[in-house]
C-alpha positions in Angstrom: 0.0 0.0 0.0 1.1 3.6 -0.5 1.0 4.1 3.3 3.9 1.8 3.8 7.2 3.0 5.0 10.5 1.5 6.0 12.0 0.7 9.4 15.6 1.0 10.5 16.7 -1.6 13.0 20.3 -0.8 13.8 23.2 1.4 12.8 26.7 0.9 14.3 29.7 3.2 13.8 33.3 2.1 14.1 36.6 4.1 14.4 39.8 3.5 12.5 40.9 1.0 15.2 37.7 -1.0 14.9 36.2 0.3 18.2 32.5 1.0 18.2 31.5 4.6 18.6 28.1 5.0 20.2 25.9 7.6 18.6 22.7 9.3 19.4 19.8 9.6 16.8 17.1 12.1 16.2 14.7 13.0 13.4 12.6 15.9 12.2 10.8 13.9 9.5 9.9 10.4 10.7 8.2 8.9 13.6 9.4 9.9 17.0 6.5 8.7 19.0 5.5 5.5 20.8 7.8 2.5 20.5 9.5 3.7 17.3 11.9 6.4 18.6 15.0 7.3 16.5 17.1 6.1 19.5 16.0 2.5 18.7 18.3 2.6 15.6 21.4 2.9 17.9 20.3 1.0 21.0 22.1 -2.3 20.2 18.8 -4.2 20.1 18.0 -5.7 16.7 14.3 -6.3 17.8 13.7 -2.6 18.2 13.5 -0.1 15.3 12.9 3.5 14.2 9.8 3.7 12.0 9.7 6.1 9.2 6.6 8.2 8.7 3.9 6.1 7.0 2.1 9.2 5.7 4.6 9.7 2.9 4.0 6.4 1.2 7.5 5.2 0.3 6.5 1.7 -0.7 8.1 0.6 -4.1 4.7 0.6 -5.9 4.0 4.2 -5.2 7.5 5.7 -5.2 8.2 9.0 -7.0 11.2 11.3 -7.0 9.1 14.0 -5.3 9.2 11.9 -2.1 13.0 11.9 -2.0 14.3 13.3 1.3 10.9 13.2 3.1 12.3 10.9 5.8 15.6 11.3 7.4 17.4 10.3 10.6 20.3 12.2 12.0 23.1 10.5 13.9 25.4 12.5 16.3 28.7 11.1 17.4 30.1 12.1 20.8 33.2 13.7 19.2 34.7 14.3 15.8 36.0 10.8 14.7 37.4 9.1 11.7 35.1 6.3 10.8 36.4 3.1 9.2 32.9 1.6 8.7 29.2 2.0 9.3 27.1 -1.1 9.7 23.4 -0.9 8.9 
């Protein structure tokens, strides 16, 4: 359906030495209510997730370029760091 969205279960950041860097997450475009907070995307729990905003209809069957950038999640690292990898 065109009310479908996407969910982000986990994102992990690693420095140049392979150490995990713990980020915080926020959003101004997707869901930030209920059990689907942006912080779920960085909480280390694969069973929790951040839910995008279902009102935008991002399912493949109703995708159009005008919907680009209507959902975003922002990650903040505790300090400036060189990243060696990001795992999604």
